[in-house]
C-alpha positions in Angstrom: 0.0 0.0 0.0 2.8 2.4 0.9 4.5 1.7 -2.4 1.3 2.5 -4.3 1.0 5.8 -2.4 4.6 6.8 -3.1 4.1 5.9 -6.8 0.9 8.1 -6.9 2.8 11.0 -5.3 5.7 10.7 -7.8 3.2 10.7 -10.7 1.5 13.8 -9.4 4.7 15.8 -8.9 7.2 14.5 -11.5 5.5 16.0 -14.5 6.0 19.6 -13.2 8.7 19.3 -10.6 10.5 22.4 -11.7 9.4 25.1 -9.1 9.8 27.9 -11.8 7.2 26.2 -14.0 4.9 25.3 -11.1 4.9 28.9 -9.6 4.5 30.5 -13.0 1.5 28.2 -13.8 -0.1 28.9 -10.5 0.2 32.7 -10.9 -1.2 32.5 -14.4 -4.1 30.5 -13.1 -4.8 33.1 -10.4 -5.2 36.0 -12.9 -8.5 37.8 -12.6 -10.3 39.1 -15.7 -10.4 42.7 -14.3 -8.3 42.9 -11.2 -5.5 40.9 -12.7 -3.4 40.1 -9.6 -4.6 42.9 -7.3 -5.9 42.1 -3.9 -9.7 42.1 -3.6 -9.5 44.0 -0.3 -7.0 46.7 0.9 -3.7 45.6 2.5 -1.3 47.4 4.8 2.0 46.2 3.2 3.7 48.7 1.0 4.6 45.8 -1.4 0.9 45.4 -2.3 -1.2 48.3 -1.1 -0.5 50.7 -4.0 -2.6 50.5 -7.2 -0.9 48.1 -9.6 1.8 47.0 -7.1 0.9 43.3 -7.0 0.1 43.1 -10.7 3.4 44.9 -11.5 5.6 42.4 -9.6 3.7 39.4 -10.8 3.9 40.6 -14.4 7.7 41.3 -14.1 8.2 37.8 -12.6 6.2 36.1 -15.4 8.1 38.1 -18.1 11.4 37.0 -16.5 10.2 33.4 -16.7 9.5 33.9 -20.5 5.7 34.2 -20.3 3.5 36.4 -22.5 2.5 39.4 -20.4 1.3 41.9 -23.1 -2.2 42.2 -21.7 -1.0 42.9 -18.1 1.7 45.2 -19.4 -0.9 47.4 -21.1 -3.0 47.4 -18.0 0.0 48.7 -16.0 0.7 51.4 -18.5 -2.9 52.6 -18.2 -2.2 53.7 -14.6 -1.8 57.4 -14.9 0.1 58.4 -11.7 1.5 55.2 -10.1 3.3 55.2 -6.8 7.1 55.4 -7.2 7.5 51.7 -6.2 5.0 50.6 -8.8 6.6 52.8 -11.4 10.0 51.2 -10.5 8.6 47.7 -11.0 6.9 48.9 -14.2 10.2 50.3 -15.5 12.0 47.0 -14.7 9.3 45.3 -16.8 9.9 47.7 -19.8 13.6 46.9 -19.6 12.9 43.1 -20.1 11.9 44.0 -23.7 13.4 47.4 -24.3 13.0 47.4 -28.1 9.3 47.1 -27.7 8.9 49.4 -24.7 11.6 52.0 -25.0 9.2 54.9 -25.2 7.4 53.8 -22.1 10.8 53.2 -20.3 12.0 56.7 -21.2 8.8 58.3 -19.8 9.0 56.4 -16.6 12.7 57.2 -16.1 11.9 60.9 -16.4 9.1 60.7 -13.9 11.2 58.7 -11.4 14.1 61.1 -11.5 11.9 64.2 -11.1 9.5 63.0 -8.4 11.0 60.1 -6.4 11.0 60.5 -2.6 14.1 58.9 -1.0 12.7 58.6 2.5 12.4 54.8 2.2 15.7 53.0 1.5 13.8 49.7 0.8 11.8 51.4 -1.9 14.7 53.5 -3.2 16.7 50.3 -4.2 13.9 49.3 -6.5 14.0 52.7 -8.1 17.8 52.6 -8.6 17.7 49.0 -9.9 15.2 50.1 -12.5 17.2 53.1 -13.5 20.4 51.0 -13.6 18.7 48.6 -16.1 17.6 51.6 -18.1 21.1 53.0 -18.2 22.4 49.6 -19.5 19.8 49.9 -22.3 21.1 53.3 -23.3 18.6 55.7 -21.7 20.3 58.8 -20.4 20.0 59.9 -16.8 21.2 63.1 -15.4 24.4 62.6 -13.4 23.4 65.1 -10.7 20.6 62.7 -9.7 23.1 59.9 -8.9 25.4 62.2 -7.0 22.5 63.5 -4.9 21.4 60.0 -4.0 25.0 58.9 -3.2 25.5 61.8 -0.7 22.3 60.7 1.2 23.3 57.0 1.2 26.8 57.7 2.5 25.5 60.0 5.2 23.1 57.3 6.4 25.6 54.4 6.4 26.7 53.4 9.8 30.3 53.0 11.0 30.1 49.2 10.9 29.3 49.4 7.1 25.6 48.6 7.4 22.3 50.5 7.4 19.6 50.3 10.1 16.4 51.8 11.3 16.8 55.1 13.1 15.2 53.9 16.3 17.3 50.7 16.4 21.0 50.3 17.3 21.9 47.3 15.1 22.3 47.4 11.4 19.9 45.2 9.5 20.3 42.8 6.6 17.4 44.1 4.5 18.6 47.7 4.8 22.2 46.9 4.2 21.4 44.9 1.1 19.2 47.8 -0.1 22.0 50.3 0.6 24.6 48.2 -1.2 22.3 47.7 -4.2 21.9 51.5 -4.5 25.7 52.1 -4.3 26.4 49.4 -6.9 23.8 51.0 -9.2 25.3 54.4 -8.8 28.9 53.2 -9.4 27.9 51.5 -12.6 25.5 54.1 -14.0 27.3 57.3 -13.0 30.9 56.0 -13.5 31.6 58.5 -16.3 30.5 61.5 -14.2 32.2 60.7 -10.9 35.5 62.3 -10.0 38.4 60.1 -8.9 37.7 61.1 -5.3 34.0 60.4 -5.5 34.6 57.0 -7.2 37.1 56.0 -4.5 34.7 57.1 -1.7 31.7 55.2 -3.1 33.9 52.1 -3.8 35.2 52.2 -0.2 31.7 52.4 1.3 30.5 49.7 -1.0 33.2 47.4 0.2 32.4 48.2 3.9 28.8 47.2 3.2 29.9 44.0 1.5 32.2 43.2 4.5 29.2 43.7 6.9 27.2 41.2 4.9 30.1 38.7 4.8 30.7 39.0 8.5 27.0 38.5 9.6 25.2 35.2 8.9 22.1 35.5 6.8 18.8 35.6 8.6 16.7 32.5 8.8 13.4 34.4 9.0 12.1 37.6 7.4 14.4 40.5 8.6 11.4 42.8 8.4 10.2 45.7 6.2 9.6 43.4 3.3 8.6 39.8 2.7 11.3 37.1 3.0 11.1 36.4 -0.7 11.6 40.1 -1.7 14.7 40.1 0.6 16.1 37.1 -1.2 15.4 38.8 -4.5 17.3 41.9 -3.5 20.1 39.8 -1.9 20.4 37.9 -5.2 20.9 41.2 -7.0 23.8 42.2 -4.8 25.5 38.7 -4.8 25.3 38.4 -8.6 26.6 41.9 -9.2 29.6 41.2 -6.9 30.2 37.6 -8.0 29.6 36.2 -4.5 28.6 32.6 -4.3 28.5 32.8 -0.5 27.2 35.6 1.7 27.7 35.5 5.5 29.5 32.1 5.0 26.3 30.6 3.4 25.3 29.6 -0.1 22.7 32.3 -0.6 21.1 30.7 -3.6 20.7 27.3 -2.0 19.3 28.9 1.2 16.8 30.9 -0.8 15.7 28.0 -2.9 15.2 25.9 0.2 13.0 28.6 1.6 11.0 28.8 -1.6 10.4 25.0 -1.6 9.6 24.9 2.2 7.2 27.9 2.2 5.6 27.8 -1.2 6.1 24.5 -3.1 4.2 21.6 -1.5 4.1 18.2 -3.3 0.6 18.8 -4.7 0.0 22.6 -4.3 1.6 26.0 -4.6 0.7 28.2 -1.8 1.4 31.8 -0.7 0.4 35.3 -1.5 0.8 36.6 -5.1 3.5 39.0 -4.0 5.5 36.3 -2.3 5.2 33.9 -5.2 6.2 36.6 -7.6 9.4 37.4 -5.8 10.1 33.7 -5.4 9.7 33.3 -9.1 12.0 36.3 -9.8 14.6 34.8 -7.4 14.5 31.3 -9.0 14.4 32.5 -12.6 17.4 34.8 -12.3 19.5 33.2 -9.6 20.1 30.0 -11.6 21.6 31.8 -14.6 24.6 29.9 -16.0 28.1 31.2 -15.3 29.8 33.0 -18.2 32.9 34.1 -16.3 34.9 32.9 -13.3 37.1 35.8 -12.0 40.1 34.8 -9.9 40.6 36.8 -6.8 43.0 36.4 -3.9 40.2 36.7 -1.3 36.5 35.9 -1.6 34.2 38.8 -0.7 36.1 41.7 -2.3 34.3 43.7 -4.9 36.6 43.8 -7.9 37.8 47.2 -9.1 36.3 48.0 -12.4 33.7 45.2 -12.3 35.0 43.8 -15.6 33.2 40.5 -15.2 29.9 42.2 -14.4 30.2 44.4 -17.5 31.1 41.5 -19.7 28.1 39.5 -18.4 25.8 42.6 -19.1 27.2 42.9 -22.6 26.7 39.2 -23.3 23.1 39.3 -22.1 22.2 42.4 -24.1 23.8 40.9 -27.2 22.5 37.4 -27.1 19.3 37.9 -25.0 20.4 35.0 -22.8 20.8 35.1 -19.1 24.4 34.8 -17.8 26.3 35.7 -14.6 29.7 35.3 -13.1 31.4 34.4 -9.9 34.6 34.8 -7.9 37.0 31.9 -7.5 39.9 31.6 -5.2 42.6 29.0 -4.3 40.2 27.7 -1.7 38.1 26.0 -4.5 39.2 23.1 -6.5 40.2 23.8 -10.1 37.2 21.8 -11.2 34.9 24.6 -9.9 36.9 27.1 -12.0 35.6 25.2 -15.0 32.0 26.0 -14.2 32.3 28.9 -16.7 34.0 28.8 -20.1 36.3 31.7 -19.2 38.7 32.4 -16.3 39.4 36.1 -16.0 42.3 37.4 -14.0 43.0 41.1 -13.6 46.4 42.8 -12.9 48.1 41.4 -9.8 45.6 38.5 -9.6 47.0 37.3 -13.0 50.4 36.5 -11.5 49.0 35.2 -8.2 47.8 31.8 -9.7 50.3 29.0 -8.9 51.7 27.2 -11.9 50.2 23.9 -10.8 46.7 25.4 -10.7 47.2 27.1 -14.1 48.5 23.9 -15.7 45.6 21.9 -14.2 43.0 24.4 -15.4 44.4 24.7 -19.0 44.9 20.9 -19.3 41.3 20.4 -18.3 40.2 22.6 -21.2 39.9 26.0 -19.6 40.6 29.3 -21.4 42.5 32.0 -19.4 42.2 35.7 -20.2 44.5 38.1 -18.3 43.8 41.9 -18.4 47.0 43.4 -17.1 49.0 46.6 -16.9 52.0 47.1 -19.2 54.4 46.7 -16.3 52.9 43.4 -15.2 52.5 42.0 -18.7 56.2 41.1 -19.0 56.1 39.2 -15.7 52.9 37.3 -16.8 54.4 36.4 -20.2 57.5 35.0 -18.5 55.3 33.0 -16.2 53.3 31.6 -19.1 56.5 30.8 -21.1 57.8 28.8 -18.2 54.6 27.1 -17.5 53.8 26.1 -21.1 57.1 25.9 -23.0 55.6 23.8 -25.8 52.8 26.2 -26.5 53.2 28.7 -29.4 53.1 32.3 -28.5 52.3 35.2 -30.8 51.2 38.8 -30.6 47.6 39.8 -31.0 46.8 41.4 -34.3 43.7 43.0 -35.7 42.9 39.8 -37.5 42.7 37.8 -34.2 39.1 36.7 -33.5 39.1 38.6 -30.2 39.4 41.8 -32.2 36.7 41.2 -34.7 34.2 38.6 -33.7 31.4 41.0 -33.0 32.9 44.4 -31.9 35.6 45.7 -34.2 38.4 46.9 -31.9 42.0 48.0 -32.5 45.1 49.0 -30.7 45.1 46.1 -28.3 48.5 45.1 -27.2 48.8 41.5 -26.0 49.8 38.0 -26.6 48.2 34.6 -27.2 49.4 31.1 -26.3 47.9 28.2 -28.3 48.5 24.5 -28.2 48.1 23.8 -31.9 44.4 23.4 -31.5 43.0 26.4 -29.8 44.0 29.6 -27.9 44.4 28.6 -24.2 45.8 31.9 -22.7 45.0 35.4 -24.0 46.7 38.3 -22.4 46.3 42.0 -23.2 47.0 45.4 -21.7 44.2 47.2 -19.9 44.5 49.8 -17.1 41.8 51.4 -14.9 41.4 55.1 -15.3 40.9 57.5 -12.4 37.1 56.7 -12.4 37.6 53.0 -12.1 36.8 52.2 -15.8 38.7 50.1 -18.3 39.3 51.4 -21.9 36.5 50.8 -24.4 38.7 48.6 -26.6 39.4 46.4 -23.6 35.7 45.9 -23.0 35.0 45.2 -26.7 37.8 42.6 -26.8 36.5 40.9 -23.6 32.9 40.8 -25.0 34.3 39.2 -28.2 36.1 36.6 -26.2 33.0 35.9 -24.1 30.9 35.4 -27.2 33.6 33.3 -28.7 34.1 30.8 -25.9 30.4 30.3 -25.2 27.6 28.8 -27.3 24.1 30.3 -27.4 22.1 28.2 -25.0 25.1 25.9 -24.3 26.5 27.5 -21.1 26.6 24.9 -18.3 23.5 24.4 -16.2 24.6 25.0 -12.6 22.5 22.1 -11.3 23.7 19.4 -13.8 26.7 19.4 -16.1 26.5 16.9 -18.9 29.7 15.9 -20.8 28.5 14.1 -23.9 31.3 12.1 -25.6 31.8 11.6 -29.3 29.8 8.5 -30.4 32.5 7.1 -32.8 36.2 6.3 -32.3 38.6 9.2 -32.7 42.2 9.1 -33.9 45.0 11.5 -34.7 46.9 11.3 -38.0 50.0 9.9 -36.5 48.0 7.1 -34.8 46.6 5.8 -38.1 49.2 3.2 -39.0 49.3 -0.5 -39.5 50.5 -1.0 -35.9 47.7 1.0 -34.3 44.6 -0.5 -32.7 42.1 0.8 -35.3 38.9 -0.9 -36.2 38.7 -3.0 -39.4 35.5 -1.3 -40.5 32.8 1.1 -39.3 33.0 4.9 -39.0 35.9 6.8 -37.4 37.0 10.3 -36.9 40.6 11.1 -38.2 41.9 14.5 -37.1 45.2 16.3 -37.5 46.8 19.1 -35.6 48.3 22.0 -37.4 51.6 20.9 -39.0 50.7 17.2 -39.0 52.7 15.3 -41.6 50.7 13.6 -44.3 52.6 10.6 -45.4 52.1 8.1 -48.2 51.5 5.4 -45.6 48.7 7.5 -44.0 46.9 8.0 -47.4 47.3 4.3 -48.3 45.9 3.2 -44.9 42.9 5.5 -45.4 42.2 4.3 -48.9 42.4 0.6 -47.8 40.1 1.3 -44.8 37.4 2.9 -47.1 37.8 0.2 -49.8 36.8 -2.4 -47.2 33.6 -0.5 -46.5 34.7 1.8 -43.8 33.8 5.5 -43.3 36.4 8.1 -42.4 35.6 11.6 -41.4 38.7 13.8 -41.8 38.6 16.9 -39.5 40.9 19.8 -38.9 41.6 20.3 -35.2 41.5 23.9 -34.4 40.9 27.1 -36.4 44.2 27.7 -38.1 44.6 24.3 -39.6 44.8 23.1 -43.2 45.0 19.4 -42.4 41.7 18.4 -44.1 42.5 20.5 -47.2 45.9 18.8 -47.5 44.5 15.3 -47.1 41.8 16.1 -49.6 44.3 17.2 -52.2 46.4 14.0 -51.7 43.3 11.8 -52.1 42.1 13.7 -55.2 45.4 13.1 -57.0 43.7 10.1 -58.4 41.8 11.6 -61.3 39.1 8.9 -61.2 37.8 10.0 -57.8 34.8 12.4 -57.8 34.4 14.9 -55.0 30.7 15.2 -54.0 28.8 17.4 -51.5 26.9 15.8 -48.7 23.2 16.7 -49.2 21.6 14.6 -46.5 22.7 16.9 -43.7 21.0 20.3 -43.8 23.2 22.9 -42.2 21.2 25.3 -40.0 22.9 28.5 -39.0 20.5 29.2 -36.1 21.5 25.8 -34.5 25.1 26.7 -34.3 27.1 28.6 -31.7 26.2 32.3 -31.4 29.6 33.4 -32.7 29.2 31.3 -35.9 25.9 33.0 -36.7 27.9 36.2 -37.1 30.9 34.7 -38.8 31.2 33.1 -42.3 29.5 29.8 -42.8 31.3 26.7 -41.9 32.4 25.1 -45.2 30.1 22.4 -46.6 30.8 18.7 -46.0 32.3 16.9 -49.0 33.1 13.2 -49.6 34.5 10.8 -52.0 33.4 7.2 -52.6 36.3 4.6 -52.6 35.4 1.0 -53.1 32.3 0.4 -50.8 33.2 3.1 -48.3 33.5 6.9 -48.1 36.0 9.5 -46.9 34.3 12.7 -45.7 36.2 16.0 -45.6 35.2 18.3 -42.7 37.1 21.6 -42.9 36.3 22.3 -39.2 36.7 20.8 -35.8 34.2 18.0 -34.9 35.3 16.1 -31.8 35.8 19.0 -29.5 32.1 20.1 -29.9 31.5 17.2 -27.4 33.9 18.7 -24.9 32.5 20.5 -21.9 35.5 22.8 -22.2 35.7 26.0 -24.2 36.5 27.7 -27.4 35.6 24.9 -29.8 32.5 26.5 -31.3 34.6 29.2 -33.1 36.1 26.3 -35.1 33.0 24.3 -36.1 29.4 23.4 -35.2 27.9 23.5 -31.7 27.2 20.2 -29.8 23.7 19.5 -30.9 24.3 20.2 -34.6 27.5 18.0 -34.5 25.4 15.2 -33.1 23.0 15.5 -36.0 25.9 15.6 -38.4 27.5 12.4 -37.1 24.1 10.7 -36.9 23.5 11.5 -40.6 26.9 10.1 -41.6 26.5 6.9 -39.4 23.0 6.3 -40.8 24.4 6.7 -44.4 27.2 4.3 -43.5 24.8 1.7 -42.1 22.5 1.9 -45.1 25.3 1.1 -47.5 
């Protein structure tokens, strides 16, 4: 009987076990034809008592979860004079689809800047978060506004680095998170208008607030002033902006997710007020964004100067319309955790603080290192790389390098690249913070290009489960393909060559014999700067009786490839020749490394899913003949 009950419970919950889907579906089901998500009777909480407040946060949450919210968005826009908190939520909503709602966003930005009352720090953070998103989307905001807010925030910050209620002695988590959110928004949005002194002052106070949060364990109950879920939503904003995986010694995302499941997601039902469910949905939908960058720091909890990783993640999101975030890594974590993102960024002195053993382990595991470093430290870093990787080829970065032209066209970058014959494994270029804590535009453009190049659209690792699909057919290198090697006598195989691989008469003879017996060979070039496939093709075609044909069964789809390839020239078509009862295919790109959970392969060939389809087509063709 117990087994039957457990089976029934599994059947009821397994179909929609994802809390994001379950909460979104519940909120959609609760929508009222005329009230939308507004309470049927007045409430006292500032989160829901203002006209449109509940509908605004629910609509924002559903939009963040990818749901159609056009009807609710129009209803919110019809509110003529919304409360500043409601207008802030509304502005966050417009920024989720700025191309459609730019006119509305511009109007709400103007109204917020002109009329916002800063008496409530908890409400002010929503205003500044919305203005920060608007700034990222190119809407201009008067710099005097940011400076005025900054003066008030610094005046109210306590000596311990936190913020608290006037009538209470101790600083509070909810207010300290709100204050830090505001300072981070000001630092990013008013960076161009701050003097060196102002920038240093705000950065110092921001770090003091971050230190307070790191030194005080997170609350286990609602800290007050808001709902517990809205607190986690704002905490998430701070943590993701600073790259913190832990706050107060705790995994903030795991703690918040556990609270969502405990309070709102029962096995058979979703429970909770609309406001709480909306903030829970916002927290879950955003907090599980895949990592784009791991930034090495000497000590966890320090806000990096210049916020390079944050800016790169923002640029990536706006360019690809895909969520992405970053995190700090230190020597306290295993190198395996550094590989959670396709890119390891190290800035200035941090670039030369990574031990050689860690650097070798990371690179040998498939990682890509990017160092942004001052001119004086670049020489020291280069010497370290030359000693660590004496067999790698080093060259200077030119305007033709993919980091200079993949998406943004940038010039005057001074740097070096180390590559192992297949891919670029270490990229180093000069970049120095100016007096306002900002890196040069060409530095940001190059980093954005690199981020786009080492990631695939929709292929960043899921935090909860990393799958490392392996190539489905045997793989060999050219120098392994001899009479003495353990190669199959038939079937389909991949034969790859590194740059500079010697193509011998013995190799060509072995390939022809293998195909004659009915085997299928797919010849691939490992890495981007590689003519191996072209050279093999020319040797095979020396026999004038062989006809080169284009593979037509596989239909190349550009929108199924890595993002960078959608903006680069098409990968060359797949050709083949028939020899005896077998075939030799010529792939002028990299195949096997599309199956790697490491980085950089997608700028050389197809992405993982398309490569699977390509090999499946060839194997089926082989089996049918």
